[in-house]
C-alpha positions in Angstrom: 141.9 174.4 142.4 140.0 176.4 145.0 136.3 177.3 145.3 135.5 179.7 148.1 139.0 179.0 149.4 138.1 175.3 149.7 140.8 173.1 148.0 139.3 170.8 145.4 141.1 167.8 143.9 140.4 167.2 140.2 140.3 163.4 140.2 138.5 161.3 137.7 136.9 158.1 139.0 139.8 156.0 137.7 142.4 158.3 139.3 140.5 158.3 142.6 140.4 154.6 142.7 144.1 154.4 142.0 144.8 156.9 144.9 142.7 154.8 147.2 144.7 151.7 146.3 148.0 153.5 146.9 146.8 154.9 150.3 145.9 151.4 151.5 149.6 150.5 151.2 150.8 153.7 152.8 152.2 154.2 156.3 149.8 157.0 157.4 146.0 157.4 157.7 144.4 159.8 155.2 141.1 161.7 155.4 138.8 161.9 152.4 136.0 164.5 152.1 133.4 164.6 149.4 132.7 168.2 148.6 129.3 169.3 147.5 127.6 172.7 147.3 126.4 172.5 150.9 130.0 172.0 152.0 131.1 175.0 150.1 128.3 177.1 151.5 129.1 176.1 155.0 132.8 176.8 154.5 131.9 180.4 153.5 130.3 181.1 156.9 132.2 178.7 159.2 136.0 179.2 159.3 136.4 176.1 161.5 134.7 173.9 159.0 136.8 175.4 156.2 139.9 174.6 158.2 138.8 171.0 158.8 137.9 170.2 155.2 141.1 171.8 153.9 143.0 169.6 156.3 141.6 166.5 154.5 144.2 164.7 152.3 141.7 164.5 149.5 138.7 166.6 148.6 136.8 164.9 145.8 133.9 166.5 143.9 130.4 165.2 144.9 127.9 166.7 142.6 127.5 168.6 139.3 126.9 171.9 141.2 130.6 171.9 142.1 131.5 171.2 138.4 129.4 174.2 137.4 131.0 176.4 140.0 134.5 175.4 138.9 133.6 176.2 135.3 131.8 179.4 136.0 134.4 180.9 138.3 137.2 180.2 135.8 135.4 181.8 132.8 137.5 184.8 131.9 136.2 188.3 132.4 136.8 190.7 129.5 135.0 193.9 130.6 136.2 196.4 133.1 135.2 196.4 136.8 132.3 198.7 136.0 130.6 196.0 133.9 131.7 193.0 135.9 128.4 192.5 137.6 126.5 192.3 134.2 129.2 190.0 132.7 129.1 187.7 135.8 125.3 187.4 135.6 125.4 186.7 131.9 127.9 184.0 132.4 125.8 182.5 135.2 122.8 182.3 132.9 124.5 180.5 129.9 126.7 178.3 132.1 123.6 177.3 134.1 121.6 176.4 131.0 124.5 174.3 129.7 124.1 171.9 132.7 121.0 170.6 131.0 121.6 171.3 127.3 125.4 171.1 126.9 126.7 169.2 130.0 130.2 168.8 128.5 130.6 172.6 128.9 131.0 172.2 132.7 133.6 169.4 132.4 136.5 171.9 132.6 138.6 172.4 134.7 137.2 169.4 136.6 136.3 166.7 134.2 133.8 164.7 136.3 132.1 164.4 139.6 132.1 161.3 141.8 128.7 161.4 143.4 127.7 159.7 146.7 126.8 156.1 146.2 129.2 155.8 143.2 132.2 157.0 145.2 131.2 154.7 148.0 131.2 151.7 145.6 134.6 152.6 144.3 135.9 152.5 147.8 134.2 149.1 148.4 135.5 147.7 145.1 139.1 148.9 146.0 138.9 147.3 149.4 137.6 144.0 147.9 140.3 144.0 145.2 143.0 144.6 147.8 141.5 142.2 150.3 141.3 145.0 153.0 138.5 145.1 155.5 136.2 148.0 156.2 134.3 149.3 159.3 131.0 151.1 158.8 129.9 153.7 161.3 126.7 155.6 161.0 123.0 155.5 160.0 120.3 153.9 162.0 120.6 150.2 163.1 117.9 149.2 160.7 119.4 151.0 157.7 122.9 149.9 158.5 122.1 146.2 158.6 120.0 146.4 155.4 122.8 148.3 153.7 125.4 145.7 154.8 123.2 142.9 153.2 123.1 144.8 149.9 126.8 145.7 150.0 127.7 142.0 150.6 125.5 141.0 147.8 127.2 143.3 145.4 130.8 142.7 146.7 130.7 139.1 147.9 134.5 139.0 148.6 134.5 142.2 150.7 135.4 141.8 154.3 133.3 144.0 156.7 135.3 143.9 160.0 132.7 145.6 162.1 129.9 148.1 162.2 128.2 150.5 164.6 125.1 152.6 164.1 125.3 156.4 164.4 123.1 156.6 167.5 124.1 154.2 170.2 127.4 156.0 170.9 125.4 159.0 172.0 123.4 157.3 174.7 124.2 157.6 178.4 126.3 154.4 178.4 128.5 155.7 175.6 130.2 153.3 173.3 133.9 154.1 172.6 133.8 154.1 168.8 137.6 154.4 168.5 138.1 151.4 170.7 135.5 149.4 168.7 137.3 150.2 165.5 140.7 149.5 166.9 139.6 146.0 167.9 139.4 145.1 164.2 141.8 144.9 161.4 139.8 147.4 159.3 141.8 149.6 157.0 138.9 151.7 155.7 136.5 153.5 158.0 133.2 154.8 156.6 131.7 157.6 158.8 128.1 158.3 157.8 126.9 160.8 160.5 126.0 163.6 158.2 127.9 166.8 157.7 129.6 168.6 159.5 129.5 166.0 162.3 131.3 163.3 160.4 134.1 165.6 159.2 134.6 166.9 162.8 134.6 163.3 164.1 137.2 162.1 161.6 139.4 165.2 162.2 139.2 164.7 166.0 139.9 160.9 166.0 142.0 160.0 162.9 145.2 159.9 164.9 143.7 157.5 167.5 142.8 154.9 164.9 145.6 152.4 164.9 144.9 150.3 161.8 142.9 152.7 159.6 144.5 153.9 156.4 141.5 155.7 154.9 138.7 157.5 156.8 135.9 158.9 154.6 132.7 160.8 155.3 129.8 159.4 153.5 126.7 161.4 154.6 123.5 159.6 153.8 125.0 157.0 151.5 124.2 154.0 153.7 120.6 155.2 153.9 120.4 155.4 150.1 121.9 152.0 149.7 119.4 150.6 152.2 116.5 152.4 150.6 117.2 152.5 146.8 113.8 154.0 146.2 115.3 157.3 147.4 117.7 157.3 144.5 116.8 159.5 141.6 116.7 158.0 138.0 119.9 158.2 136.0 118.4 160.6 133.4 117.6 163.0 136.3 121.2 162.8 137.5 122.6 163.4 134.0 120.7 166.7 133.7 121.7 167.8 137.2 118.3 167.7 138.8 118.8 165.1 141.5 118.2 167.7 144.2 114.7 168.4 142.7 113.9 164.7 142.6 114.8 164.3 146.3 112.8 167.4 147.2 109.5 166.1 145.9 109.8 162.3 145.9 110.0 161.3 149.5 107.4 160.1 152.0 108.1 162.2 155.1 106.6 165.7 155.4 109.4 166.6 157.9 112.0 165.3 155.5 110.3 167.4 152.7 110.7 170.6 154.9 114.3 169.7 155.6 114.9 168.9 151.9 113.4 172.2 150.9 115.8 174.1 153.1 118.8 172.0 152.0 117.8 172.4 148.3 117.5 176.1 148.7 121.0 176.2 150.2 122.5 173.8 147.7 121.1 175.5 144.6 119.6 179.0 144.5 121.6 180.3 147.5 124.8 178.6 146.2 124.3 180.2 142.8 123.9 183.6 144.4 127.0 183.2 146.6 129.0 182.0 143.6 128.1 185.0 141.5 128.7 187.3 144.4 132.1 185.7 144.9 133.1 186.2 141.3 131.9 189.8 141.2 134.0 190.6 144.2 137.1 188.5 143.5 137.1 188.2 139.7 138.1 185.1 137.7 139.5 182.1 139.6 142.8 180.9 138.2 143.4 177.2 137.7 
């Protein structure tokens, strides 16, 4: 289906892992984007970004906000155009409340999300099962090395063919990332540069990567693996308030300011844009 003209693939975790396994045996490299509410917001105002993420082979759902939007936008409208605004606002209220009190309500037409770290671990498990190596590109050197230690501990048979932090290649003596990846036999490339930088990098370089079969943008996943204290409790995730946890439970004041802006864009602003879209365009068909 589409949300704000962004193509969304309705994979379950099991289906996504099966797709990954199939792609590892394919003849061409594929791009995977993990779509959250911030992606959808950016796609509304940035046509180039919209084009880039719609060019991905797979756009999987990263976050319950996308599940809510899919459910809300596909709710049928019964009144005439005159009363559409009131009906859309009413639907926003009861569908929003359901995120906490009746979460099963938002599992149609997309049955589940595959959030950040969980999606990453599915990729690592698939690589391990298929005996395919991975290359990690992104995060700081400290976070990257710590994340690798923890990844190896959880997936002892996983082969990490190489890694490169997300900063050194920007220095005056630039490192050729593509050349570094091509020196290895890695079949999966993790790019954790943050969005939209990682999506642009993958789009610009995917055809230059000789051995890669899957390239996937992973945002701050490596940082969260390296620093699990940043991860919100499961119960918080289950009721869709991970964004609120991240807003208040971090140590950096600068990060708090950034988080506030991101949380505003990801939740209140996104809800407003979604309601506005439905009032203008009506029900989204599946």
